[in-house]
All heavy atoms as a GROMACS GRO file, in nm:
protein
  498
    1MET      N    1  -0.336  -2.550  -4.147
    1MET     CA    2  -0.307  -2.494  -4.012
    1MET      C    3  -0.273  -2.337  -4.034
    1MET      O    4  -0.200  -2.292  -4.131
    1MET     CB    5  -0.166  -2.554  -3.990
    1MET     CG    6  -0.111  -2.515  -3.846
    1MET     SD    7  -0.003  -2.632  -3.775
    1MET     CE    8   0.145  -2.523  -3.776
    2THR      N    9  -0.332  -2.254  -3.945
    2THR     CA   10  -0.318  -2.112  -3.955
    2THR      C   11  -0.255  -2.062  -3.833
    2THR      O   12  -0.263  -2.129  -3.714
    2THR     CB   13  -0.463  -2.049  -3.959
    2THR    OG1   14  -0.532  -2.081  -3.846
    2THR    CG2   15  -0.548  -2.098  -4.087
    3ALA      N   16  -0.163  -1.968  -3.855
    3ALA     CA   17  -0.080  -1.910  -3.756
    3ALA      C   18  -0.164  -1.796  -3.685
    3ALA      O   19  -0.244  -1.725  -3.760
    3ALA     CB   20   0.043  -1.864  -3.814
    4LYS      N   21  -0.144  -1.779  -3.564
    4LYS     CA   22  -0.206  -1.661  -3.489
    4LYS      C   23  -0.126  -1.540  -3.508
    4LYS      O   24  -0.010  -1.542  -3.482
    4LYS     CB   25  -0.222  -1.688  -3.348
    4LYS     CG   26  -0.296  -1.582  -3.266
    4LYS     CD   27  -0.325  -1.620  -3.118
    4LYS     CE   28  -0.392  -1.509  -3.056
    4LYS     NZ   29  -0.399  -1.554  -2.914
    5ILE      N   30  -0.189  -1.430  -3.558
    5ILE     CA   31  -0.110  -1.309  -3.588
    5ILE      C   32  -0.114  -1.228  -3.467
    5ILE      O   33  -0.221  -1.203  -3.401
    5ILE     CB   34  -0.174  -1.229  -3.696
    5ILE    CG1   35  -0.174  -1.318  -3.830
    5ILE    CG2   36  -0.108  -1.103  -3.714
    5ILE    CD1   37  -0.238  -1.243  -3.941
    6ILE      N   38   0.002  -1.186  -3.412
    6ILE     CA   39   0.021  -1.101  -3.294
    6ILE      C   40   0.095  -0.972  -3.326
    6ILE      O   41   0.174  -0.976  -3.418
    6ILE     CB   42   0.085  -1.176  -3.179
    6ILE    CG1   43   0.227  -1.218  -3.228
    6ILE    CG2   44   0.001  -1.291  -3.138
    6ILE    CD1   45   0.308  -1.264  -3.110
    7ASN      N   46   0.057  -0.864  -3.257
    7ASN     CA   47   0.134  -0.743  -3.258
    7ASN      C   48   0.267  -0.746  -3.181
    7ASN      O   49   0.255  -0.762  -3.062
    7ASN     CB   50   0.048  -0.617  -3.234
    7ASN     CG   51   0.104  -0.492  -3.247
    7ASN    OD1   52   0.228  -0.481  -3.255
    7ASN    ND2   53   0.023  -0.395  -3.284
    8LEU      N   54   0.385  -0.744  -3.243
    8LEU     CA   55   0.504  -0.759  -3.153
    8LEU      C   56   0.524  -0.644  -3.067
    8LEU      O   57   0.572  -0.669  -2.950
    8LEU     CB   58   0.618  -0.771  -3.253
    8LEU     CG   59   0.628  -0.898  -3.342
    8LEU    CD1   60   0.746  -0.902  -3.432
    8LEU    CD2   61   0.623  -1.022  -3.250
    9ARG      N   62   0.482  -0.523  -3.107
    9ARG     CA   63   0.498  -0.417  -3.007
    9ARG      C   64   0.418  -0.443  -2.879
    9ARG      O   65   0.459  -0.412  -2.775
    9ARG     CB   66   0.459  -0.284  -3.080
    9ARG     CG   67   0.480  -0.175  -3.003
    9ARG     CD   68   0.452  -0.038  -3.083
    9ARG     NE   69   0.354  -0.059  -3.171
    9ARG     CZ   70   0.230  -0.006  -3.173
    9ARG    NH1   71   0.186   0.064  -3.066
    9ARG    NH2   72   0.138  -0.029  -3.265
   10THR      N   73   0.295  -0.479  -2.905
   10THR     CA   74   0.207  -0.501  -2.785
   10THR      C   75   0.254  -0.613  -2.704
   10THR      O   76   0.252  -0.610  -2.583
   10THR     CB   77   0.062  -0.539  -2.860
   10THR    OG1   78   0.014  -0.424  -2.936
   10THR    CG2   79  -0.034  -0.557  -2.728
   11ARG      N   80   0.306  -0.719  -2.765
   11ARG     CA   81   0.357  -0.831  -2.701
   11ARG      C   82   0.480  -0.797  -2.612
   11ARG      O   83   0.487  -0.836  -2.487
   11ARG     CB   84   0.390  -0.950  -2.791
   11ARG     CG   85   0.441  -1.072  -2.741
   11ARG     CD   86   0.347  -1.133  -2.641
   11ARG     NE   87   0.408  -1.236  -2.564
   11ARG     CZ   88   0.336  -1.351  -2.540
   11ARG    NH1   89   0.218  -1.367  -2.590
   11ARG    NH2   90   0.391  -1.442  -2.479
   12ARG      N   91   0.567  -0.717  -2.668
   12ARG     CA   92   0.685  -0.666  -2.587
   12ARG      C   93   0.635  -0.586  -2.468
   12ARG      O   94   0.688  -0.587  -2.357
   12ARG     CB   95   0.779  -0.586  -2.677
   12ARG     CG   96   0.869  -0.671  -2.762
   12ARG     CD   97   0.986  -0.584  -2.814
   12ARG     NE   98   0.938  -0.483  -2.908
   12ARG     CZ   99   0.923  -0.501  -3.040
   12ARG    NH1  100   0.952  -0.616  -3.089
   12ARG    NH2  101   0.875  -0.401  -3.123
   13LYS      N  102   0.525  -0.494  -2.481
   13LYS     CA  103   0.486  -0.417  -2.375
   13LYS      C  104   0.432  -0.496  -2.269
   13LYS      O  105   0.444  -0.478  -2.148
   13LYS     CB  106   0.377  -0.328  -2.419
   13LYS     CG  107   0.446  -0.204  -2.501
   13LYS     CD  108   0.337  -0.109  -2.540
   13LYS     CE  109   0.403   0.007  -2.623
   13LYS     NZ  110   0.295   0.110  -2.650
   14GLN      N  111   0.348  -0.619  -2.310
   14GLN     CA  112   0.287  -0.706  -2.210
   14GLN      C  113   0.390  -0.781  -2.139
   14GLN      O  114   0.384  -0.787  -2.012
   14GLN     CB  115   0.201  -0.807  -2.284
   14GLN     CG  116   0.078  -0.741  -2.343
   14GLN     CD  117  -0.004  -0.839  -2.427
   14GLN    OE1  118   0.050  -0.952  -2.469
   14GLN    NE2  119  -0.129  -0.808  -2.459
   15ASP      N  120   0.509  -0.823  -2.203
   15ASP     CA  121   0.614  -0.896  -2.136
   15ASP      C  122   0.683  -0.794  -2.038
   15ASP      O  123   0.720  -0.845  -1.925
   15ASP     CB  124   0.711  -0.941  -2.233
   15ASP     CG  125   0.654  -1.060  -2.322
   15ASP    OD1  126   0.549  -1.123  -2.280
   15ASP    OD2  127   0.703  -1.104  -2.422
   16ALA      N  128   0.695  -0.674  -2.072
   16ALA     CA  129   0.766  -0.580  -1.995
   16ALA      C  130   0.679  -0.544  -1.861
   16ALA      O  131   0.731  -0.542  -1.749
   16ALA     CB  132   0.790  -0.441  -2.063
   17ARG      N  133   0.557  -0.532  -1.888
   17ARG     CA  134   0.464  -0.510  -1.774
   17ARG      C  135   0.468  -0.636  -1.674
   17ARG      O  136   0.468  -0.620  -1.556
   17ARG     CB  137   0.325  -0.491  -1.813
   17ARG     CG  138   0.294  -0.349  -1.867
   17ARG     CD  139   0.134  -0.329  -1.892
   17ARG     NE  140   0.124  -0.231  -1.993
   17ARG     CZ  141   0.084  -0.252  -2.118
   17ARG    NH1  142   0.058  -0.376  -2.161
   17ARG    NH2  143   0.076  -0.162  -2.204
   18LYS      N  144   0.458  -0.751  -1.738
   18LYS     CA  145   0.468  -0.875  -1.648
   18LYS      C  146   0.595  -0.879  -1.573
   18LYS      O  147   0.600  -0.911  -1.444
   18LYS     CB  148   0.457  -0.991  -1.733
   18LYS     CG  149   0.445  -1.129  -1.661
   18LYS     CD  150   0.425  -1.241  -1.755
   18LYS     CE  151   0.423  -1.378  -1.688
   18LYS     NZ  152   0.408  -1.489  -1.769
   19ALA      N  153   0.710  -0.851  -1.637
   19ALA     CA  154   0.852  -0.850  -1.560
   19ALA      C  155   0.849  -0.749  -1.452
   19ALA      O  156   0.886  -0.762  -1.337
   19ALA     CB  157   0.956  -0.834  -1.654
   20ASP      N  158   0.796  -0.625  -1.481
   20ASP     CA  159   0.795  -0.512  -1.373
   20ASP      C  160   0.695  -0.558  -1.269
   20ASP      O  161   0.729  -0.527  -1.146
   20ASP     CB  162   0.741  -0.383  -1.443
   20ASP     CG  163   0.832  -0.322  -1.530
   20ASP    OD1  164   0.953  -0.360  -1.526
   20ASP    OD2  165   0.801  -0.235  -1.613
   21ARG      N  166   0.580  -0.624  -1.291
   21ARG     CA  167   0.491  -0.653  -1.182
   21ARG      C  168   0.562  -0.763  -1.096
   21ARG      O  169   0.544  -0.755  -0.972
   21ARG     CB  170   0.371  -0.719  -1.247
   21ARG     CG  171   0.249  -0.735  -1.152
   21ARG     CD  172   0.125  -0.770  -1.220
   21ARG     NE  173   0.087  -0.680  -1.318
   21ARG     CZ  174   0.079  -0.705  -1.449
   21ARG    NH1  175   0.106  -0.816  -1.497
   21ARG    NH2  176   0.031  -0.611  -1.535
   22GLN      N  177   0.630  -0.857  -1.155
   22GLN     CA  178   0.695  -0.965  -1.085
   22GLN      C  179   0.807  -0.901  -0.992
   22GLN      O  180   0.822  -0.938  -0.870
   22GLN     CB  181   0.759  -1.070  -1.168
   22GLN     CG  182   0.646  -1.156  -1.228
   22GLN     CD  183   0.709  -1.250  -1.336
   22GLN    OE1  184   0.818  -1.237  -1.380
   22GLN    NE2  185   0.623  -1.353  -1.361
   23SER      N  186   0.882  -0.806  -1.055
   23SER     CA  187   0.980  -0.742  -0.976
   23SER      C  188   0.923  -0.667  -0.854
   23SER      O  189   0.976  -0.670  -0.750
   23SER     CB  190   1.064  -0.650  -1.063
   23SER     OG  191   1.151  -0.583  -0.993
   24GLY      N  192   0.821  -0.592  -0.885
   24GLY     CA  193   0.746  -0.513  -0.783
   24GLY      C  194   0.693  -0.597  -0.667
   24GLY      O  195   0.707  -0.569  -0.551
   25ASP      N  196   0.643  -0.713  -0.703
   25ASP     CA  197   0.578  -0.805  -0.606
   25ASP      C  198   0.695  -0.860  -0.511
   25ASP      O  199   0.689  -0.877  -0.411
   25ASP     CB  200   0.503  -0.921  -0.661
   25ASP     CG  201   0.376  -0.876  -0.731
   25ASP    OD1  202   0.325  -0.766  -0.704
   25ASP    OD2  203   0.325  -0.948  -0.820
   26LEU      N  204   0.819  -0.895  -0.573
   26LEU     CA  205   0.928  -0.934  -0.499
   26LEU      C  206   0.972  -0.828  -0.403
   26LEU      O  207   1.004  -0.867  -0.292
   26LEU     CB  208   1.038  -0.982  -0.596
   26LEU     CG  209   1.161  -1.038  -0.539
   26LEU    CD1  210   1.123  -1.163  -0.454
   26LEU    CD2  211   1.268  -1.058  -0.633
   27ASN      N  212   0.992  -0.702  -0.454
   27ASN     CA  213   1.036  -0.604  -0.369
   27ASN      C  214   0.940  -0.577  -0.260
   27ASN      O  215   0.978  -0.539  -0.152
   27ASN     CB  216   1.052  -0.469  -0.447
   27ASN     CG  217   1.188  -0.495  -0.537
   27ASN    OD1  218   1.273  -0.560  -0.500
   27ASN    ND2  219   1.186  -0.408  -0.649
   28ALA      N  220   0.810  -0.576  -0.288
   28ALA     CA  221   0.708  -0.541  -0.193
   28ALA      C  222   0.713  -0.654  -0.076
   28ALA      O  223   0.703  -0.640   0.045
   28ALA     CB  224   0.565  -0.545  -0.254
   29ALA      N  225   0.729  -0.782  -0.120
   29ALA     CA  226   0.743  -0.885  -0.013
   29ALA      C  227   0.867  -0.876   0.065
   29ALA      O  228   0.871  -0.906   0.190
   29ALA     CB  229   0.733  -1.028  -0.093
   30LYS      N  230   0.974  -0.824   0.012
   30LYS     CA  231   1.090  -0.808   0.072
   30LYS      C  232   1.106  -0.690   0.170
   30LYS      O  233   1.148  -0.701   0.279
   30LYS     CB  234   1.208  -0.808  -0.028
   30LYS     CG  235   1.341  -0.839   0.026
   30LYS     CD  236   1.452  -0.810  -0.066
   30LYS     CE  237   1.438  -0.891  -0.201
   30LYS     NZ  238   1.558  -0.864  -0.284
   31HIS      N  239   1.052  -0.583   0.122
   31HIS     CA  240   1.070  -0.459   0.190
   31HIS      C  241   0.936  -0.387   0.241
   31HIS      O  242   0.943  -0.312   0.337
   31HIS     CB  243   1.152  -0.343   0.103
   31HIS     CG  244   1.276  -0.398   0.051
   31HIS    ND1  245   1.380  -0.411   0.133
   31HIS    CD2  246   1.315  -0.445  -0.072
   31HIS    CE1  247   1.488  -0.446   0.069
   31HIS    NE2  248   1.451  -0.472  -0.062
   32GLY      N  249   0.834  -0.404   0.173
   32GLY     CA  250   0.728  -0.312   0.193
   32GLY      C  251   0.613  -0.374   0.267
   32GLY      O  252   0.619  -0.489   0.313
   33ARG      N  253   0.511  -0.288   0.295
   33ARG     CA  254   0.391  -0.326   0.356
   33ARG      C  255   0.284  -0.297   0.261
   33ARG      O  256   0.291  -0.194   0.189
   33ARG     CB  257   0.374  -0.248   0.494
   33ARG     CG  258   0.476  -0.276   0.589
   33ARG     CD  259   0.443  -0.218   0.722
   33ARG     NE  260   0.415  -0.075   0.709
   33ARG     CZ  261   0.356  -0.008   0.810
   33ARG    NH1  262   0.321  -0.066   0.920
   33ARG    NH2  263   0.334   0.118   0.791
   34SER      N  264   0.179  -0.365   0.275
   34SER     CA  265   0.059  -0.343   0.181
   34SER      C  266  -0.007  -0.207   0.226
   34SER      O  267   0.016  -0.152   0.336
   34SER     CB  268  -0.042  -0.454   0.195
   34SER     OG  269  -0.097  -0.455   0.318
   35LYS      N  270  -0.080  -0.162   0.134
   35LYS     CA  271  -0.160  -0.036   0.160
   35LYS      C  272  -0.251  -0.050   0.275
   35LYS      O  273  -0.267   0.050   0.356
   35LYS     CB  274  -0.229   0.011   0.031
   35LYS     CG  275  -0.283   0.155   0.034
   35LYS     CD  276  -0.359   0.175  -0.098
   35LYS     CE  277  -0.287   0.289  -0.167
   35LYS     NZ  278  -0.356   0.321  -0.286
   36GLN      N  279  -0.323  -0.170   0.294
   36GLN     CA  280  -0.404  -0.191   0.395
   36GLN      C  281  -0.333  -0.182   0.530
   36GLN      O  282  -0.381  -0.132   0.636
   36GLN     CB  283  -0.473  -0.321   0.381
   36GLN     CG  284  -0.569  -0.321   0.267
   36GLN     CD  285  -0.509  -0.361   0.136
   36GLN    OE1  286  -0.393  -0.393   0.132
   36GLN    NE2  287  -0.584  -0.353   0.031
   37ASP      N  288  -0.211  -0.251   0.534
   37ASP     CA  289  -0.129  -0.247   0.670
   37ASP      C  290  -0.097  -0.115   0.704
   37ASP      O  291  -0.100  -0.068   0.822
   37ASP     CB  292  -0.003  -0.337   0.649
   37ASP     CG  293  -0.027  -0.478   0.637
   37ASP    OD1  294  -0.140  -0.515   0.685
   37ASP    OD2  295   0.053  -0.550   0.590
   38VAL      N  296  -0.052  -0.019   0.600
   38VAL     CA  297  -0.024   0.122   0.640
   38VAL      C  298  -0.145   0.190   0.686
   38VAL      O  299  -0.137   0.263   0.793
   38VAL     CB  300   0.037   0.178   0.514
   38VAL    CG1  301   0.066   0.330   0.528
   38VAL    CG2  302   0.169   0.109   0.474
   39ALA      N  303  -0.249   0.174   0.621
   39ALA     CA  304  -0.374   0.240   0.668
   39ALA      C  305  -0.423   0.195   0.808
   39ALA      O  306  -0.460   0.283   0.888
   39ALA     CB  307  -0.478   0.218   0.566
   40LEU      N  308  -0.413   0.070   0.838
   40LEU     CA  309  -0.447   0.026   0.962
   40LEU      C  310  -0.361   0.078   1.071
   40LEU      O  311  -0.406   0.115   1.186
   40LEU     CB  312  -0.440  -0.137   0.969
   40LEU     CG  313  -0.470  -0.211   1.092
   40LEU    CD1  314  -0.625  -0.170   1.130
   40LEU    CD2  315  -0.450  -0.354   1.079
   41THR      N  316  -0.223   0.083   1.050
   41THR     CA  317  -0.140   0.132   1.154
   41THR      C  318  -0.165   0.279   1.175
   41THR      O  319  -0.172   0.317   1.299
   41THR     CB  320   0.014   0.114   1.100
   41THR    OG1  321   0.032  -0.022   1.075
   41THR    CG2  322   0.103   0.171   1.203
   42LYS      N  323  -0.194   0.352   1.064
   42LYS     CA  324  -0.228   0.503   1.084
   42LYS      C  325  -0.361   0.516   1.154
   42LYS      O  326  -0.370   0.598   1.253
   42LYS     CB  327  -0.243   0.562   0.940
   42LYS     CG  328  -0.260   0.716   0.959
   42LYS     CD  329  -0.286   0.780   0.815
   42LYS     CE  330  -0.302   0.925   0.825
   42LYS     NZ  331  -0.406   0.969   0.911
   43ALA      N  332  -0.456   0.436   1.129
   43ALA     CA  333  -0.590   0.441   1.203
   43ALA      C  334  -0.577   0.406   1.349
   43ALA      O  335  -0.630   0.485   1.434
   43ALA     CB  336  -0.679   0.352   1.138
   44ARG      N  337  -0.492   0.311   1.381
   44ARG     CA  338  -0.477   0.280   1.526
   44ARG      C  339  -0.396   0.386   1.590
   44ARG      O  340  -0.434   0.413   1.707
   44ARG     CB  341  -0.393   0.147   1.528
   44ARG     CG  342  -0.473   0.019   1.497
   44ARG     CD  343  -0.399  -0.103   1.504
   44ARG     NE  344  -0.488  -0.224   1.485
   44ARG     CZ  345  -0.439  -0.337   1.458
   44ARG    NH1  346  -0.300  -0.366   1.454
   44ARG    NH2  347  -0.519  -0.438   1.447
   45ALA      N  348  -0.302   0.451   1.534
   45ALA     CA  349  -0.232   0.557   1.585
   45ALA      C  350  -0.317   0.683   1.614
   45ALA      O  351  -0.313   0.738   1.722
   45ALA     CB  352  -0.114   0.595   1.511
   46ASP      N  353  -0.399   0.708   1.519
   46ASP     CA  354  -0.499   0.816   1.527
   46ASP      C  355  -0.596   0.792   1.651
   46ASP      O  356  -0.629   0.883   1.728
   46ASP     CB  357  -0.580   0.846   1.399
   46ASP     CG  358  -0.493   0.901   1.293
   46ASP    OD1  359  -0.373   0.950   1.328
   46ASP    OD2  360  -0.526   0.890   1.177
   47LYS      N  361  -0.645   0.674   1.660
   47LYS     CA  362  -0.741   0.633   1.769
   47LYS      C  363  -0.662   0.649   1.896
   47LYS      O  364  -0.720   0.714   1.995
   47LYS     CB  365  -0.794   0.497   1.748
   47LYS     CG  366  -0.906   0.465   1.843
   47LYS     CD  367  -0.953   0.322   1.833
   47LYS     CE  368  -1.052   0.287   1.936
   47LYS     NZ  369  -1.054   0.339   2.058
   48ALA      N  370  -0.552   0.599   1.909
   48ALA     CA  371  -0.478   0.610   2.039
   48ALA      C  372  -0.454   0.750   2.075
   48ALA      O  373  -0.461   0.796   2.201
   48ALA     CB  374  -0.347   0.538   2.032
   49ARG      N  375  -0.418   0.843   1.981
   49ARG     CA  376  -0.401   0.972   2.004
   49ARG      C  377  -0.529   1.040   2.063
   49ARG      O  378  -0.530   1.126   2.150
   49ARG     CB  379  -0.350   1.052   1.884
   49ARG     CG  380  -0.304   1.178   1.900
   49ARG     CD  381  -0.238   1.271   1.784
   49ARG     NE  382  -0.143   1.183   1.715
   49ARG     CZ  383  -0.170   1.116   1.599
   49ARG    NH1  384  -0.269   1.136   1.532
   49ARG    NH2  385  -0.075   1.045   1.540
   50ARG      N  386  -0.640   1.021   1.994
   50ARG     CA  387  -0.762   1.072   2.028
   50ARG      C  388  -0.807   1.017   2.172
   50ARG      O  389  -0.860   1.102   2.250
   50ARG     CB  390  -0.883   1.020   1.931
   50ARG     CG  391  -0.882   1.096   1.794
   50ARG     CD  392  -1.014   1.076   1.725
   50ARG     NE  393  -1.047   0.927   1.719
   50ARG     CZ  394  -1.026   0.856   1.632
   50ARG    NH1  395  -0.939   0.887   1.532
   50ARG    NH2  396  -1.068   0.723   1.639
   51ASP      N  397  -0.790   0.886   2.201
   51ASP     CA  398  -0.826   0.846   2.331
   51ASP      C  399  -0.738   0.910   2.448
   51ASP      O  400  -0.790   0.949   2.544
   51ASP     CB  401  -0.809   0.689   2.337
   51ASP     CG  402  -0.903   0.602   2.252
   51ASP    OD1  403  -1.006   0.673   2.212
   51ASP    OD2  404  -0.871   0.500   2.226
   52LEU      N  405  -0.616   0.934   2.408
   52LEU     CA  406  -0.530   0.997   2.506
   52LEU      C  407  -0.564   1.133   2.526
   52LEU      O  408  -0.559   1.203   2.637
   52LEU     CB  409  -0.384   0.992   2.457
   52LEU     CG  410  -0.271   1.052   2.549
   52LEU    CD1  411  -0.282   0.972   2.690
   52LEU    CD2  412  -0.143   1.041   2.498
   53ASP      N  413  -0.602   1.217   2.422
   53ASP     CA  414  -0.647   1.352   2.432
   53ASP      C  415  -0.782   1.366   2.506
   53ASP      O  416  -0.797   1.454   2.579
   53ASP     CB  417  -0.659   1.407   2.284
   53ASP     CG  418  -0.522   1.436   2.220
   53ASP    OD1  419  -0.419   1.440   2.292
   53ASP    OD2  420  -0.520   1.456   2.098
   54GLY      N  421  -0.863   1.245   2.491
   54GLY     CA  422  -0.978   1.257   2.561
   54GLY      C  423  -0.960   1.241   2.719
   54GLY      O  424  -1.051   1.277   2.802
   55HIS      N  425  -0.852   1.187   2.772
   55HIS     CA  426  -0.826   1.176   2.905
   55HIS      C  427  -0.747   1.292   2.962
   55HIS      O  428  -0.731   1.279   3.085
   55HIS     CB  429  -0.752   1.045   2.927
   55HIS     CG  430  -0.832   0.924   2.906
   55HIS    ND1  431  -0.942   0.884   2.983
   55HIS    CD2  432  -0.831   0.831   2.802
   55HIS    CE1  433  -0.992   0.768   2.929
   55HIS    NE2  434  -0.929   0.739   2.823
   56GLN      N  435  -0.709   1.385   2.894
   56GLN     CA  436  -0.639   1.500   2.948
   56GLN      C  437  -0.734   1.585   3.035
   56GLN      O  438  -0.847   1.598   2.995
   56GLN     CB  439  -0.565   1.573   2.843
   56GLN     CG  440  -0.453   1.508   2.771
   56GLN     CD  441  -0.384   1.598   2.666
   56GLN    OE1  442  -0.452   1.700   2.626
   56GLN    NE2  443  -0.270   1.561   2.629
   57ARG      N  444  -0.679   1.636   3.132
   57ARG     CA  445  -0.742   1.727   3.215
   57ARG      C  446  -0.746   1.869   3.161
   57ARG      O  447  -0.637   1.910   3.095
   57ARG     CB  448  -0.686   1.741   3.351
   57ARG     CG  449  -0.706   1.608   3.424
   57ARG     CD  450  -0.637   1.610   3.564
   57ARG     NE  451  -0.691   1.716   3.647
   57ARG     CZ  452  -0.646   1.754   3.768
   57ARG    NH1  453  -0.536   1.684   3.810
   57ARG    NH2  454  -0.700   1.848   3.837
   58ASP      N  455  -0.848   1.938   3.166
   58ASP     CA  456  -0.853   2.081   3.120
   58ASP      C  457  -0.784   2.174   3.226
   58ASP      O  458  -0.827   2.182   3.347
   58ASP     CB  459  -1.002   2.131   3.099
   58ASP     CG  460  -1.011   2.243   3.029
   58ASP    OD1  461  -0.921   2.303   2.975
   58ASP    OD2  462  -1.129   2.298   3.028
   59PRO      N  463  -0.687   2.244   3.181
   59PRO     CA  464  -0.608   2.330   3.287
   59PRO      C  465  -0.699   2.444   3.345
   59PRO      O  466  -0.681   2.470   3.465
   59PRO     CB  467  -0.501   2.388   3.206
   59PRO     CG  468  -0.516   2.350   3.069
   59PRO     CD  469  -0.627   2.248   3.048
   60ASP      N  470  -0.809   2.477   3.287
   60ASP     CA  471  -0.886   2.580   3.335
   60ASP      C  472  -0.984   2.524   3.454
   60ASP      O  473  -1.023   2.591   3.546
   60ASP     CB  474  -0.976   2.636   3.230
   60ASP     CG  475  -0.910   2.722   3.128
   60ASP    OD1  476  -0.784   2.769   3.158
   60ASP    OD2  477  -0.954   2.731   3.012
   61LEU      N  478  -1.010   2.392   3.439
   61LEU     CA  479  -1.097   2.326   3.542
   61LEU      C  480  -1.018   2.272   3.652
   61LEU      O  481  -1.078   2.210   3.735
   61LEU     CB  482  -1.189   2.236   3.465
   61LEU     CG  483  -1.288   2.298   3.360
   61LEU    CD1  484  -1.362   2.173   3.295
   61LEU    CD2  485  -1.371   2.400   3.426
   62ALA      N  486  -0.885   2.270   3.647
   62ALA     CA  487  -0.805   2.194   3.738
   62ALA      C  488  -0.818   2.250   3.881
   62ALA      O  489  -0.814   2.183   3.984
   62ALA     CB  490  -0.666   2.196   3.695
   63ASP      N  491  -0.828   2.381   3.900
   63ASP     CA  492  -0.840   2.444   4.033
   63ASP      C  493  -0.977   2.465   4.077
   63ASP      O  494  -1.077   2.486   4.029
   63ASP     CB  495  -0.764   2.584   4.031
   63ASP     CG  496  -0.616   2.552   4.007
   63ASP    OD1  497  -0.565   2.451   4.059
   63ASP    OD2  498  -0.555   2.651   3.952
   0.00000   0.00000   0.00000
């Protein structure tokens, strides 16, 4: 029977990354929005602003 040799420093770093990822996922689910949600909201706001600006009357042509 042979034992698998592992680098303990690498293993600790992997475990730390895994714990950080789980903590971040929990916080994101609790507080945050995904990057796609933020981008979609910004795109919708930009489109609404462009549409509204397109309907404004030109003050020089009003009279």
